[in-house]
C-alpha positions as CSV (number, residue, x, y, z in Angstrom):
1,X,3.2,37.5,33.3
2,X,5.3,35.0,35.2
3,X,5.0,36.7,38.5
4,X,6.0,33.6,40.5
5,X,9.4,33.0,38.9
6,X,11.3,35.6,41.0
7,X,10.9,33.5,44.2
8,X,12.3,30.5,42.3
9,X,15.3,32.6,41.2
10,X,15.8,33.7,44.8
11,X,15.7,30.1,46.0
12,X,18.4,29.3,43.4
13,X,20.7,32.1,44.6
14,X,20.2,31.0,48.2
15,X,21.0,27.5,47.2
16,X,24.2,28.7,45.7
17,X,25.2,30.2,49.0
18,X,24.4,26.9,50.7
19,X,26.8,25.1,48.3
20,X,29.4,27.7,48.9
21,X,29.0,27.1,52.7
22,X,29.5,23.3,52.1
23,X,32.5,23.9,49.8
24,X,34.2,26.1,52.4
25,X,33.7,23.5,55.1
26,X,35.4,20.9,52.8
27,X,38.3,23.4,52.1
28,X,38.8,24.0,55.8
29,X,38.9,20.2,56.5
30,X,41.5,19.8,53.8
31,X,43.6,22.6,55.2
32,X,43.5,21.1,58.7
33,X,44.6,17.7,57.3
34,X,47.4,19.2,55.3
35,X,48.7,21.3,58.2
36,X,48.7,18.3,60.6
37,X,50.3,16.1,57.9
38,X,53.0,18.6,57.1
39,X,53.9,19.7,60.6
40,X,53.5,16.5,62.6
41,X,53.8,13.9,59.9
42,X,56.6,15.2,57.7
43,X,58.2,17.4,60.2
44,X,58.2,20.5,58.0
45,X,58.7,23.7,59.9
46,X,55.8,26.0,59.1
47,X,54.5,29.1,60.7
48,X,51.9,27.0,62.5
49,X,50.3,29.7,64.6
50,X,49.6,32.0,61.6
51,X,48.2,29.1,59.6
52,X,45.7,28.1,62.4
53,X,44.8,31.8,62.6
54,X,43.8,31.8,59.0
55,X,41.8,28.6,59.4
56,X,39.9,30.1,62.4
57,X,39.2,33.3,60.5
58,X,37.7,31.2,57.6
59,X,35.7,29.3,60.1
60,X,34.3,32.6,61.5
61,X,33.2,33.6,58.0
62,X,31.5,30.3,57.6
63,X,29.7,30.7,61.0
64,X,28.4,34.0,59.7
65,X,27.3,32.3,56.5
66,X,25.4,29.7,58.5
67,X,23.6,32.5,60.5
68,X,22.9,34.4,57.3
69,X,21.2,31.3,55.7
70,X,18.8,31.2,58.6
71,X,17.5,34.7,57.9
72,X,14.8,35.7,55.4
73,X,16.7,38.5,53.8
74,X,17.3,37.9,50.0
75,X,20.8,36.8,48.9
76,X,22.4,38.8,46.2
77,X,25.0,37.9,43.6
78,X,27.3,40.6,45.0
79,X,27.1,38.9,48.4
80,X,28.1,35.6,46.9
81,X,31.0,37.2,45.0
82,X,32.2,38.9,48.2
83,X,32.3,35.6,50.0
84,X,34.2,33.9,47.2
85,X,36.6,36.9,47.3
86,X,37.2,36.3,51.0
87,X,38.0,32.7,50.3
88,X,40.5,33.8,47.6
89,X,42.3,36.0,50.1
90,X,42.3,33.3,52.7
91,X,43.9,30.9,50.1
92,X,46.5,33.5,49.1
93,X,47.4,34.0,52.8
94,X,47.9,30.3,53.3
95,X,50.1,30.0,50.2
96,X,52.1,33.1,51.3
97,X,52.9,31.3,54.5
98,X,53.8,28.1,52.8
99,X,56.1,28.9,49.9
100,X,53.9,31.0,47.6
101,X,53.8,29.9,44.0
102,X,56.3,27.1,44.7
103,X,53.7,25.3,46.9
104,X,52.4,22.2,45.1
105,X,48.8,23.1,46.0
106,X,48.5,26.4,44.1
107,X,45.8,24.6,42.0
108,X,43.3,25.7,44.7
109,X,43.2,29.1,43.0
110,X,41.2,27.4,40.2
111,X,38.4,26.4,42.5
112,X,37.1,29.9,43.3
113,X,37.3,30.7,39.6
114,X,35.3,27.6,38.6
115,X,32.7,28.3,41.3
116,X,32.3,31.9,40.2
117,X,31.9,30.9,36.6
118,X,29.2,28.5,37.5
119,X,27.3,30.5,40.1
120,X,27.5,34.1,38.8
121,X,27.2,36.0,35.5
122,X,30.2,36.3,33.1
123,X,31.4,39.7,34.4
124,X,32.0,38.3,37.9
125,X,34.0,35.5,36.4
126,X,36.4,37.9,34.6
127,X,36.8,39.9,37.8
128,X,37.8,36.7,39.6
129,X,40.3,35.9,36.8
130,X,41.9,39.3,37.4
131,X,42.0,38.8,41.2
132,X,43.4,35.2,41.2
133,X,45.9,36.0,38.5
134,X,47.2,39.1,40.4
135,X,47.5,37.3,43.7
136,X,49.2,34.3,42.0
137,X,51.7,36.7,40.4
138,X,52.4,38.5,43.7
139,X,53.0,35.1,45.4
140,X,55.8,34.4,42.9
141,X,57.9,37.2,44.3
142,X,56.6,37.6,47.9
143,X,56.3,34.5,50.1
144,X,57.8,32.7,53.0
145,X,59.9,29.8,51.7
146,X,59.5,26.2,52.8
147,X,62.9,26.0,54.5
148,X,63.0,22.3,55.3
149,X,62.2,21.0,51.9
150,X,63.4,23.8,49.6
151,X,65.8,22.4,47.0
152,X,69.3,23.9,46.9
153,X,72.7,22.9,45.6
154,X,75.8,23.3,47.7
155,X,78.4,25.9,46.9
156,X,81.3,24.0,45.5
157,X,84.0,26.5,46.7
158,X,84.1,25.5,50.4
159,X,84.1,21.8,49.5
160,X,87.3,22.0,47.3
161,X,89.6,21.5,50.3
162,X,87.8,18.3,51.4
163,X,88.8,15.0,50.2
164,X,87.0,13.4,47.3
165,X,85.1,10.8,49.4
166,X,83.6,13.4,51.7
167,X,82.7,15.6,48.7
168,X,80.9,12.7,47.1
169,X,79.0,12.0,50.3
170,X,77.9,15.6,50.7
171,X,77.0,15.9,47.0
172,X,75.0,12.6,47.3
173,X,73.1,14.0,50.4
174,X,72.1,17.2,48.5
175,X,70.9,15.1,45.6
176,X,68.8,12.9,47.9
177,X,67.4,16.1,49.5
178,X,66.4,17.4,46.0
179,X,64.8,14.1,45.2
180,X,62.9,14.2,48.4
181,X,61.7,17.6,47.6
182,X,60.8,16.5,44.0
183,X,58.9,13.5,45.3
184,X,57.0,15.7,47.9
185,X,56.2,18.2,45.2
186,X,54.9,15.5,42.9
187,X,52.8,14.0,45.6
188,X,51.4,17.5,46.3
189,X,50.5,17.9,42.7
190,X,49.0,14.4,42.5
191,X,47.0,15.0,45.6
192,X,45.9,18.4,44.3
193,X,44.7,16.9,41.0
194,X,42.8,14.0,42.7
195,X,41.2,16.3,45.3
196,X,40.3,19.1,42.8
197,X,39.0,16.6,40.2
198,X,36.7,14.9,42.8
199,X,35.6,18.1,44.4
200,X,34.9,19.9,41.1
201,X,33.1,16.9,39.7
202,X,30.9,16.7,42.8
203,X,30.2,20.4,43.0
204,X,29.6,20.9,39.3
205,X,27.2,17.9,39.2
206,X,25.2,19.2,42.1
207,X,25.1,22.7,40.6
208,X,24.0,21.3,37.3
209,X,21.2,19.4,39.0
210,X,20.2,22.6,40.7
211,X,20.1,24.4,37.3
212,X,18.0,21.6,35.9
213,X,15.6,21.9,38.8
214,X,15.4,25.6,38.1
215,X,14.8,25.1,34.4
216,X,12.1,22.5,35.3
217,X,10.5,25.0,37.7
218,X,10.6,27.7,35.0
219,X,9.0,25.4,32.5
220,X,6.2,24.6,35.0
221,X,5.8,28.3,35.7
222,X,5.3,28.9,31.9
223,X,2.8,26.0,31.7
224,X,0.9,27.3,34.7
225,X,0.9,30.8,33.3
226,X,-0.6,29.6,30.0
227,X,-3.1,27.5,31.9
228,X,-4.0,30.5,34.0
229,X,-4.5,32.6,30.9
230,X,-6.9,30.1,29.6
231,X,-8.7,30.0,32.9
232,X,-9.0,33.8,33.0
233,X,-10.4,33.7,29.4
234,X,-12.9,31.0,30.4
235,X,-13.8,33.0,33.5
236,X,-14.3,36.2,31.4
237,X,-16.6,34.2,29.0
238,X,-18.4,32.7,32.0
239,X,-19.1,36.1,33.6
240,X,-20.3,37.4,30.3
241,X,-22.5,34.4,29.7
242,X,-23.9,34.8,33.2
243,X,-24.8,38.4,32.5
244,X,-26.3,37.6,29.1
245,X,-28.3,34.7,30.4
246,X,-29.7,36.4,33.5
247,X,-32.5,38.3,31.8
248,X,-33.9,35.4,29.7
249,X,-33.6,33.0,32.6
250,X,-35.6,35.4,34.8
251,X,-38.2,35.7,32.1
252,X,-38.5,31.9,31.9
253,X,-38.9,31.8,35.7
254,X,-41.8,34.3,35.5
255,X,-43.5,32.4,32.8
256,X,-43.1,29.1,34.7
257,X,-44.6,30.7,37.8
258,X,-47.6,32.0,35.8
259,X,-48.1,28.6,34.3
260,X,-48.1,27.1,37.8
261,X,-50.9,29.5,38.7
262,X,-52.9,28.8,35.5
263,X,-52.7,25.1,35.8
264,X,-53.4,24.1,39.4
265,X,-52.3,20.8,40.8
266,X,-55.8,19.4,41.4
267,X,-56.7,19.8,37.8
268,X,-53.5,19.1,36.0
269,X,-51.4,16.9,38.3
270,X,-49.0,15.6,35.6
271,X,-48.4,19.0,34.1
272,X,-48.0,20.6,37.5
273,X,-45.4,18.1,38.5
274,X,-43.4,18.8,35.3
275,X,-43.6,22.5,36.0
276,X,-42.2,22.0,39.5
277,X,-39.3,20.1,38.0
278,X,-38.8,22.9,35.5
279,X,-38.8,25.5,38.2
280,X,-36.3,23.5,40.2
281,X,-34.0,23.3,37.2
282,X,-34.5,27.1,36.6
283,X,-33.6,27.8,40.2
284,X,-30.5,25.6,39.9
285,X,-29.4,27.5,36.8
286,X,-30.0,30.9,38.5
287,X,-28.0,29.7,41.6
288,X,-25.1,28.6,39.3
289,X,-25.1,31.9,37.5
290,X,-25.1,33.8,40.8
291,X,-22.1,31.8,42.0
292,X,-20.3,32.4,38.7
293,X,-20.8,36.1,39.1
294,X,-19.9,36.3,42.8
295,X,-16.8,34.1,42.4
296,X,-15.2,36.1,39.7
297,X,-12.0,37.7,41.0
298,X,-12.3,36.4,44.6
299,X,-9.1,35.3,46.4
300,X,-8.8,32.1,48.2
301,X,-9.1,33.6,51.7
302,X,-12.2,35.5,50.7
303,X,-14.1,32.6,49.1
304,X,-14.0,30.1,51.9
305,X,-14.0,29.5,55.6
306,X,-11.8,27.3,57.8
307,X,-13.6,24.2,58.9
308,X,-12.8,20.6,60.0
309,X,-12.1,18.3,57.1
310,X,-14.9,15.8,58.2
311,X,-17.4,18.7,58.2
312,X,-16.2,19.9,54.8
313,X,-16.6,16.4,53.3
314,X,-20.1,16.1,54.7
315,X,-21.0,19.5,53.2
316,X,-19.7,18.6,49.8
317,X,-21.5,15.2,49.7
318,X,-24.8,16.9,50.9
319,X,-24.5,19.6,48.2
320,X,-23.9,16.9,45.6
321,X,-26.9,14.8,46.8
322,X,-29.3,17.7,46.4
323,X,-29.2,17.4,42.7
324,X,-28.3,13.7,42.5
325,X,-30.5,12.1,45.1
326,X,-31.0,8.9,43.1
327,X,-27.3,8.3,42.5
328,X,-25.7,5.5,44.5
329,X,-22.6,6.5,46.4
330,X,-20.3,4.1,48.4
331,X,-18.5,6.3,50.9
332,X,-15.3,5.2,52.6
333,X,-13.2,7.1,55.2
334,X,-10.0,5.9,56.7
335,X,-10.6,5.3,60.4
336,X,-7.1,6.5,61.3
337,X,-7.6,10.1,60.1
338,X,-6.6,13.2,62.1
339,X,-9.9,14.4,63.4
340,X,-8.6,17.9,64.3
341,X,-7.3,18.6,60.7
342,X,-8.8,21.7,59.0
343,X,-9.2,22.9,55.5
344,X,-10.3,26.1,53.7
345,X,-13.7,25.3,52.3
346,X,-13.1,27.2,49.1
347,X,-16.0,27.5,46.7
348,X,-14.0,26.6,43.6
349,X,-12.7,23.5,45.3
350,X,-16.2,22.4,46.3
351,X,-17.4,22.9,42.7
352,X,-14.5,20.9,41.3
353,X,-15.2,17.9,43.6
354,X,-18.9,18.1,42.8
355,X,-18.1,18.3,39.1
356,X,-16.0,15.1,39.4
357,X,-18.7,13.3,41.3
358,X,-21.3,14.3,38.6
359,X,-19.0,13.0,35.8
360,X,-18.5,9.8,37.7
361,X,-22.2,9.3,38.3
362,X,-23.0,9.9,34.7
363,X,-20.4,7.4,33.5
364,X,-21.2,4.6,36.0
365,X,-24.3,2.3,35.8
366,X,-27.0,3.2,38.2
367,X,-27.0,-0.1,40.0
368,X,-23.2,0.0,40.6
369,X,-22.9,3.7,41.5
370,X,-19.6,5.3,42.4
371,X,-17.0,5.0,45.2
372,X,-15.7,7.9,47.2
373,X,-12.6,7.3,49.4
374,X,-11.1,9.9,51.7
375,X,-8.0,9.8,54.0
376,X,-6.0,12.6,55.6
377,X,-3.5,13.5,58.3
378,X,-2.5,16.9,59.6
379,X,-0.7,17.9,56.4
380,X,-2.5,16.4,53.4
381,X,-5.8,15.0,52.3
382,X,-6.4,12.5,49.5
383,X,-9.7,12.0,47.7
384,X,-10.2,9.0,45.4
385,X,-13.3,8.9,43.2
386,X,-14.0,5.8,41.1
387,X,-16.8,4.9,38.7
388,X,-17.6,1.6,37.0
389,X,-18.1,3.0,33.4
390,X,-16.0,2.5,30.3
391,X,-13.0,4.4,31.7
392,X,-11.3,7.6,30.5
393,X,-10.8,8.0,26.8
394,X,-7.1,8.0,25.7
395,X,-7.1,11.6,24.5
396,X,-8.3,12.7,27.9
397,X,-5.6,10.9,29.9
398,X,-2.9,12.3,27.6
399,X,-3.9,16.0,27.7
400,X,-5.9,16.2,30.9
401,X,-5.2,19.5,32.7
402,X,-3.1,21.0,29.9
403,X,-6.0,22.4,27.9
404,X,-9.7,21.7,27.5
405,X,-10.5,18.4,25.8
406,X,-13.4,18.2,23.4
407,X,-15.3,15.0,24.2
408,X,-18.7,14.3,22.6
409,X,-19.4,11.2,24.6
410,X,-18.8,12.5,28.1
411,X,-18.7,16.0,29.5
412,X,-15.1,15.9,30.7
413,X,-13.6,18.7,28.7
414,X,-13.7,22.2,30.1
415,X,-14.9,21.0,33.5
416,X,-11.9,18.7,34.1
417,X,-9.5,21.4,32.8
418,X,-10.9,23.9,35.4
419,X,-10.7,21.2,38.0
420,X,-7.0,20.7,37.2
421,X,-6.4,24.5,37.4
422,X,-8.2,24.8,40.7
423,X,-6.3,21.9,42.3
424,X,-3.0,23.2,41.0
425,X,-3.7,26.7,42.2
426,X,-4.3,25.3,45.7
427,X,-1.0,23.5,45.7
428,X,-2.4,20.0,45.2
429,X,-2.0,17.2,42.7
430,X,-4.5,15.3,40.6
431,X,-4.0,12.0,38.9
432,X,-6.5,10.1,36.7
433,X,-6.2,6.6,35.4
434,X,-8.3,3.6,34.4
435,X,-8.7,0.8,37.0
436,X,-7.5,-2.7,36.1
437,X,-10.9,-4.1,37.2
438,X,-12.8,-1.6,35.1
439,X,-13.9,2.0,35.4
440,X,-12.0,5.2,35.9
441,X,-10.3,6.5,39.0
442,X,-9.4,10.1,39.8
443,X,-7.2,10.9,42.8
444,X,-6.7,14.3,44.4
445,X,-4.1,15.2,47.0
446,X,-4.4,18.6,48.7
447,X,-2.3,20.3,51.4
448,X,-4.2,21.2,54.7
449,X,-3.8,24.0,57.1
450,X,-0.9,23.5,59.4
451,X,-2.2,23.0,62.9
452,X,0.1,24.2,65.7
453,X,0.1,21.5,68.4
454,X,0.9,21.9,72.1
455,X,4.3,20.3,71.5
456,X,5.1,22.9,68.8
457,X,4.1,25.8,71.1
458,X,6.2,24.3,73.9
459,X,9.2,23.8,71.7
460,X,9.0,27.3,70.3
461,X,8.5,28.7,73.7
């Protein structure tokens, strides 16, 4: 039923890969800073060449990730787990070259585990626990020590022949060396805690926001699906009603034509005029029923043509005036509109706008009429329709678009519900409110067809 949820899920997985790309960049920056600080700041003798090689290899993986994000191929959970695994092996290699488990930044093994637990299902998290625990255990036994800061006590045997003063000086030097190592180790642990706390907090907050957006999209998808089900039910009832009403309406049309022949205009002018009005209304009903039957099941591309926005607005207004010739309309168009903008003149959209104009004309006093404002650029168009009536009833403003509202005073129930569904299906937004100066306002924003300009073609060429 929720056929449009899968793309949202794919967007979420791709977003996780983007966050992994960002996190890897931060890790690489931290590694570069630590290598430079240790080698050139503290004078610690490290296998510098091998360390830079690991950083470059990690950078190559991130370049591939950047290229991968520019493709349209779907991102899988296994792909994300594989990339996190590569990061784990890179971290293990760096720790192997810098003291193994005795390195004060061994906390970094927690980051891939946290990221896996947040991004991927529970099974992947347990796989990552096994991997990081195994590598951490191996690094306890196999590593390249940190020679310049590794703590060690002197062998007292060779020092027994020295005098007491020299022995005390050497012993004090070794104690100071151990204190320096302890201070450096404590600094590394402190720096690790601060960095990991900030990084995890930032990353988890951003991922949590992504999850909230996904839940919101899922809720909107459910709401749209429920609304679509109601629209389908209404469409089925409308098609059935059109079929059932076709025969009696045709019979009424035949009777009206016979009455027109039996009561000529020169003998019965008043009756003849009323019969013409009745025939016009019958033809209008037949046309509406024909449109209902023809529109059932049509897709957007099949139900409209691409025309200029200005021509489309003129066509909508002309169609509305055919049946509301006496209604007063104050028409306003922004003079700074994009004249080359185009729109799909879909039949359901046209009927929705006409329905809103009809409702506004019925609610507004005849001497005041209604206002129609239109403005657009190359990307979006905004319609604003205002009447000068009593305004929207509170129950309509609260539930508009969610389900049909029963209103005995004004015909704004099913018609407005279908209008909301149409605008939402076309990717637009609709907002209704009561004006401070009186009357009701309804604002529609719709996306337009993207027009490829000469600059775009030149840039792409």
